[in-house]
N, C-alpha and C positions, 0 to 999 in steps of 0.2 A: 607479375609486375606489382610492386607494392603500391597501395593507394595512399594518396596524400590527403591531408585534411581538406584542402581546397577542392579536390576532385570529388570527395565524398559530399561536401556541401553543395557542389554543382549538381550531383546526382539527386540529392534531396530536393534541391530547388526545382529540378525538372519533374520529380514526382509530385511536388506541391502544385506546380503549374498545370500538370495534366490531370490531377485527381482531386484537387481541393474542393470543387463544387460537389462532385459526386460524394466524397467522404462526408462533407458537411450535411448533405441531405440524408445520408445513411444515419449519421449520429442524431440528426433531428428526429428521424423516425423512431429512434430508440428512446429518446428522452422528452421529446415534445416541447423543447424550448430552444429557440434559435440562438439566443445569447450563450446558453450553456453549451450548445453544439459547437459554436465558434470557439469557445474556450477549450473544449475537449479536442477540437481539430488542431488548435495551436499546441496543446499539450502533446498530442500524438507526434507532431513534427519536431517538437523540442526533444522528445524522447529519442527520436531518430538521430537528431543532431548530437545528442549527448553520447551516442554510442561510438561515433568516429570510426565506423567500419564500413566496408563496401556492402552495398545492398544489391546483391546480385539476384534479384527476384525475377523469376520467369513470369510470374503473375503478379504484377505490382498491386493491383486492387486487392487481391487475396492477402498479400503481405500487409498492406496498409490496414485492412480490416482486422487482421490478427493483432496488430499493434494497437489499433483503436479500441478493440474489445478489452485489451488489458488496461488501457487508460480508463475505459468506462467502468470496469470492475473496481479499479482503484477509487474512482469517483464515488461509486455506490458504497464501497466500504467506508470511505471517509464520511460520507453523508450519514451512514448508519451510526458510526461512532460519534459524530458530532451531535446527532439527535439524542443519543443515549446520554451523552454528557450534559446537554441542555436540559433533558428531563431530570437528571440527578441534581443539577444546579437549581432547578425550580423548587426542589424540596428543602433547600436550606434558606434561612433568613437572608434577606438582601444585604444586611450589614456584614455578613460573613462571606459574601460572594467575592471571588477574586476580580480584580479589575480586568478590563477587556484584553490588555496585553498579556496578563497572566493566563487568561482563558485561552488565548490563541496558543501560547506555549504548551499548556496542558493538553489541548486537542492534538497538537502536533506530536507530543510525546505519546499520547494514547494511540495515534495512528501508527507511529513507529513501533510501539510494542506489539500492536496487532499484526503488523507486517512481519516482525521477528518471529511471532508465534504461528504464523500462517503455515498450514500443512500439518500441524500437530493434531493428534486425535483430540476431540473435544474434551474428554475427561482429563487428558494431560494438560491442556491449556487451562482448564478450570482449576485443577489442583495447584498449578503454578501461581495463578492469580490469587487463589485463596491464601497461599503462603505469603506472597509478596505484598498484596494489597490489604488483606485482612489480618495478617499475622497469625493465621491459624496453625495449630500443631498438626503434625502428620497423622497422629492417631484420630484427631477430630475430623480431618479431611477424609480419612478412610471410612469413618462411620457415616459421615454426611453423604459420600458418594457411593457407599456400599461396595467398597473394594478393600483389598488387604493393604496393610501398611507397606509391605514390600512393593506392591504395585504403585502406591503413592510415591515411594522413593524412586522407583524406576521412571515414573512420569516426570518427577522433578529434575532428575538427571537429564532426561531427554529434552525437556524444555530449556534448561540452563545451557546445554550443549548447542541447541538450535540458536539460542540468543547469542551465545559466544561467537559461533561461526558466522551468523548473520551479521553481527557487528564487525567482525574481522573482515568479512568480504566487503562491506560498505566502506570501512576505513581504507582498505586497499584500493578500492575504486576511487575514492576521493584523493588519495595520494597520487594515483596514476594520472588523474585528469589534469 
């Protein structure tokens, strides 16, 4: 029997009612901040609502914990990127610093790029960023990383392919939603 959006939302509503306190305590134990735990709890259920698919979980708490762990990983990744950006921003004169709106856009862009490159070998990710952000030549990257030029080329193709298909998948998802 096909699931309707309403029945999926009802199912998530029941999951929330039955497990919200437990999941919030679990998140609090992971991060030690009740407000952040509340935010991550909401993000977890928003992620479920965004899927619009039946949640036929035999173990609802295990299922919720899996989704919450992914939300938590995304939170930590974003925090790490944000801190690196703020550290870099502190190195430039205030007069050249972007305004808060631009900073938010830049952080969002960095998070999106990191997400696109997720799963690549570290050297492939680094080679790609050296070309894209620093404008380095392939031979210079090869020397810096201690790898051959053909390996640099392979890494760049791998990263570009990953970005392309990641972008295509997210565009398709946005169109279908």
